[in-house]
C-alpha positions in Angstrom: -2.2 66.5 7.9 0.1 65.5 10.8 -0.6 62.6 13.1 -2.8 64.8 15.1 -4.0 68.4 14.7 -2.0 71.1 16.6 -3.5 74.4 17.8 -2.4 77.7 16.2 -0.7 78.6 19.5 -0.4 77.3 23.0 -1.8 80.1 25.3 -0.7 80.3 28.9 -4.1 81.3 30.3 -7.6 82.0 29.3 -7.1 85.7 28.7 -4.3 85.0 26.2 -6.5 82.3 24.5 -9.4 84.8 24.2 -7.1 87.4 22.8 -5.7 85.1 20.2 -9.1 83.7 19.3 -10.5 87.2 18.8 -7.5 88.0 16.6 -7.8 85.0 14.3 -11.1 83.0 14.8 -10.9 81.3 11.4 -7.6 79.6 12.3 -9.0 78.3 15.5 -12.2 77.1 13.8 -10.0 75.1 11.3 -8.1 73.6 14.2 -11.2 72.5 16.0 -12.7 71.0 12.8 -9.5 69.1 12.1 -9.4 67.9 15.7 -13.0 66.6 15.5 -12.3 64.8 12.2 -9.2 63.2 13.7 -11.1 61.9 16.7 -13.7 60.3 14.4 -11.0 58.6 12.5 -9.4 57.3 15.7 -12.7 55.9 16.8 -13.1 54.0 13.5 -9.6 52.7 13.7 -10.1 51.6 17.3 -13.2 49.6 16.2 -11.2 47.9 13.5 -8.4 47.0 15.9 -10.9 45.7 18.4 -12.4 43.4 15.7 -9.0 42.1 14.6 -8.1 41.5 18.3 -11.3 39.4 18.7 -10.5 37.4 15.5 -7.0 36.7 16.8 -8.3 35.5 20.1 -10.7 33.1 18.3 -7.7 31.9 16.2 -5.7 31.4 19.3 -8.5 29.4 20.9 -8.8 27.2 17.8 -5.1 26.6 17.7 -5.1 25.6 21.4 -8.0 23.2 20.8 -6.1 21.7 17.8 -3.0 21.4 19.9 -4.9 19.6 22.7 -6.4 17.3 20.1 -3.0 16.5 18.6 -1.6 15.8 22.0 -4.5 13.5 22.7 -4.0 11.7 19.4 -0.3 11.4 20.1 -1.0 9.9 23.5 -3.5 7.5 21.9 -1.0 6.5 19.2 1.7 5.9 21.8 -0.8 3.7 23.7 -1.6 1.8 20.6 2.1 1.4 19.8 2.8 0.0 23.3 -0.1 -2.4 22.9 1.2 -3.6 19.5 4.7 -4.0 20.9 3.3 -6.1 23.8 1.3 -8.2 21.5 4.4 -8.7 19.2 6.5 -9.7 22.2 3.8 -12.2 23.3 3.6 -13.6 19.8 7.3 -13.8 19.6 7.4 -15.9 22.7 4.7 -18.2 21.3 6.6 -18.5 18.1 9.8 -19.4 19.9 7.9 -22.2 21.6 6.5 -23.4 18.3 9.9 -23.3 16.7 11.4 -25.3 19.6 8.7 -28.0 19.2 9.2 -28.0 15.4 12.9 -28.4 15.8 12.5 -31.2 18.3 10.1 -33.0 15.9 12.4 -32.5 12.9 15.6 -33.6 14.7 14.0 -36.6 16.5 15.5 -39.9 15.4 13.3 -42.3 13.5 12.2 -45.1 15.9 13.9 -48.5 15.4 12.5 -51.8 16.5 15.0 -54.2 17.9 14.6 -57.8 16.6 14.4 -60.5 19.2 17.0 -63.2 18.4 16.8 -66.5 20.4 19.9 -67.7 22.1 19.9 -70.9 20.0 18.4 -69.9 16.7 16.5 -72.6 14.9 17.4 -72.5 11.2 14.1 -74.2 10.2 12.0 -71.7 12.1 14.0 -68.9 10.7 13.4 -70.1 7.2 9.6 -70.4 7.9 9.4 -66.9 9.2 11.2 -65.6 6.2 8.8 -67.4 3.9 5.8 -66.1 5.8 6.9 -62.5 6.2 8.8 -62.1 3.0 11.7 -59.7 2.4 11.9 -56.8 4.9 10.7 -53.4 3.8 13.3 -50.7 3.3 13.1 -48.0 6.0 11.7 -44.5 5.1 14.5 -42.0 5.0 14.6 -38.2 4.6 15.8 -38.5 1.1 12.8 -40.7 0.3 10.4 -38.1 1.8 12.0 -35.2 -0.1 11.7 -37.2 -3.3 7.9 -37.1 -2.7 7.8 -33.3 -2.7 6.3 -31.4 -5.7 8.7 -30.6 -8.6 10.5 -27.4 -7.8 9.6 -24.7 -10.4 12.2 -22.0 -11.1 12.4 -18.9 -8.8 10.8 -15.8 -10.3 13.0 -12.8 -11.0 13.2 -10.3 -8.2 10.6 -7.6 -8.0 11.9 -4.4 -9.7 9.8 -2.1 -7.5 7.9 -0.6 -10.4 4.2 -0.5 -11.3 4.9 -2.2 -14.6 6.5 -5.2 -12.9 3.9 -5.6 -10.2 1.5 -7.9 -12.1 4.3 -10.2 -13.3 5.8 -10.5 -9.8 2.3 -11.1 -8.1 1.4 -13.8 -10.6 4.8 -15.5 -10.5 5.0 -15.6 -6.7 1.4 -16.8 -6.4 2.1 -19.6 -8.9 5.3 -20.6 -7.2 3.8 -20.8 -3.7 0.7 -22.6 -5.0 2.6 -25.3 -6.9 5.4 -25.7 -4.4 3.3 -25.1 -1.3 4.5 -28.4 0.3 8.1 -27.0 0.1 6.9 -23.9 2.1 4.4 -25.4 4.6 4.4 -22.5 7.1 3.5 -18.9 6.7 7.0 -17.9 8.0 8.7 -19.9 5.3 6.4 -18.5 2.6 7.0 -14.9 3.7 10.7 -15.5 4.0 10.7 -16.7 0.4 8.7 -13.7 -0.9 11.0 -11.3 0.9 14.0 -13.0 -0.7 12.6 -12.1 -4.2 12.3 -8.4 -3.4 15.0 -5.9 -4.4 16.4 -3.4 -1.9 13.9 -0.7 -2.5 10.8 -2.8 -2.2 12.2 -4.7 0.8 12.3 -1.4 2.8 8.5 -1.5 2.8 8.5 -4.9 4.6 11.4 -4.2 6.9 9.2 -2.5 9.6 7.3 -5.8 10.0 10.4 -7.9 10.6 11.6 -8.5 14.1 14.5 -10.8 15.0 14.7 -12.1 11.5 11.0 -13.1 11.3 8.2 -11.3 9.4 5.3 -10.6 11.7 2.6 -10.4 9.0 0.0 -13.2 8.9 1.1 -14.6 5.5 2.7 -13.7 2.2 -0.6 -12.4 0.8 -0.2 -9.4 3.2 3.2 -8.7 1.7 1.7 -8.6 -1.8 -1.1 -6.3 -0.5 1.6 -3.8 0.8 3.3 -3.9 -2.6 0.0 -3.2 -4.3 -0.7 -0.2 -2.1 2.8 1.2 -2.8 3.2 0.4 -6.5 -0.3 -0.5 -7.8 -2.5 1.8 -9.8 -5.4 3.2 -7.5 -7.4 3.9 -10.7 -6.6 0.7 -12.5 -9.9 0.4 -14.4 -9.9 4.1 -15.5 -6.3 3.8 -16.7 -7.1 0.6 -18.6 -10.1 2.2 -20.3 -7.9 5.2 -21.3 -5.3 2.9 -22.8 -8.0 0.9 -24.6 -9.0 4.1 -26.3 -5.5 4.7 -27.6 -4.1 1.2 -28.3 -3.5 0.4 -32.0 -2.3 -2.8 -33.7 -0.4 -1.0 -36.4 2.3 -3.3 -37.8 2.3 -5.8 -35.0 1.0 -9.3 -35.5 -2.5 -9.8 -34.1 -1.4 -12.3 -31.4 1.0 -9.8 -29.8 -1.5 -7.0 -30.1 -4.4 -9.0 -28.8 -2.4 -10.2 -25.7 -2.1 -6.5 -24.7 -5.7 -5.8 -25.6 -7.0 -8.7 -23.6 -5.0 -7.7 -20.5 -6.4 -4.2 -20.7 -9.9 -5.5 -21.2 -9.7 -7.6 -18.0 -8.4 -4.6 -16.0 -11.1 -2.2 -17.4 -14.0 -4.2 -16.1 -16.0 -3.6 -19.3 -18.3 -6.3 -20.7 -18.0 -7.7 -24.2 -20.5 -5.3 -25.8 -18.6 -2.3 -24.5 -15.3 -3.7 -25.7 -16.4 -4.2 -29.3 -15.9 -0.5 -30.4 -12.4 -0.4 -28.8 -11.3 -3.5 -30.7 -12.7 -2.5 -34.0 -10.9 0.9 -33.7 -7.6 -0.7 -32.6 -7.2 -3.4 -35.2 -5.5 -3.0 -38.6 -7.6 -2.0 -41.6 -7.2 -5.4 -43.1 -8.6 -7.2 -40.1 -11.4 -4.6 -39.8 -12.5 -5.4 -43.4 -12.4 -9.1 -42.6 -14.7 -8.5 -39.5 -17.2 -6.6 -41.7 -17.4 -9.6 -44.2 -17.0 -12.4 -41.6 -18.3 -11.2 -38.2 -17.4 -13.5 -35.3 -20.0 -15.8 -33.9 -19.1 -15.0 -30.4 -18.2 -11.5 -29.1 -16.6 -12.9 -26.0 -13.2 -11.1 -26.1 -11.6 -13.7 -23.9 -12.1 -16.3 -26.6 -11.9 -14.3 -29.7 -8.7 -16.0 -30.7 -10.8 -19.1 -31.4 -13.2 -17.2 -33.6 -10.9 -16.8 -36.6 -9.0 -13.6 -35.6 -5.8 -15.5 -34.9 
């Protein structure tokens, strides 16, 4: 059927229409039926179009609201950014003052006391004073002060920017800055040291917090937190439990195997009773038979190496 029904003919007046209708009423009846059906279809289609138009209007309104919300959030973010920049500038000025005072205190000369020498020194009096006071004390120098610092432990290897190296780097840096804390007395010096032990990839994470050569974070712990968020395992306990279920001693010596098992047990958060089945399943058959005949007196898996397993 065409887009719309067409009449059998197009009469010029009523008389011609009546004549044609009287001649072929069936054809005109079919035309009128088709025309009525087409109008019903058009009405249904118009209803569908109206409904879709309403849906589109609702979507447009929702998008407009979302756009307004995004613009408001953008304005808020810009305001927060400006506030942070202002705070950083203020802190930078405060830090400059502190640095100046620190520089003055470090470069100030040690005070010297001038000895009063009489015009005509009395040798006898001089000898008595020497006997009473004794030999003069040696002055305190910078080299003497540096000799009193803690023994410098070796620098840890640079962070490799991998999840596997994160624990090693965290522990090594913490140990270094704990033992040699007197060598890095300020938060700025500690953060500068930690940043010097980062490779290029991991340093990019800290770069946004550095302005004019100084890290703006509170202390080096915050640098470690950033590294943990980037490279740490968000499901550390679940991962450790999954590895505990698959770890096997095989042909390794027990000390090497147990070091890995103990590390996973600490990360898993499981207690000793829950760890027992994992260890029994992971050890070699020979050690398992030994456990059956000589069970350990203590199932604390952080001290099992003293219960005869190693």
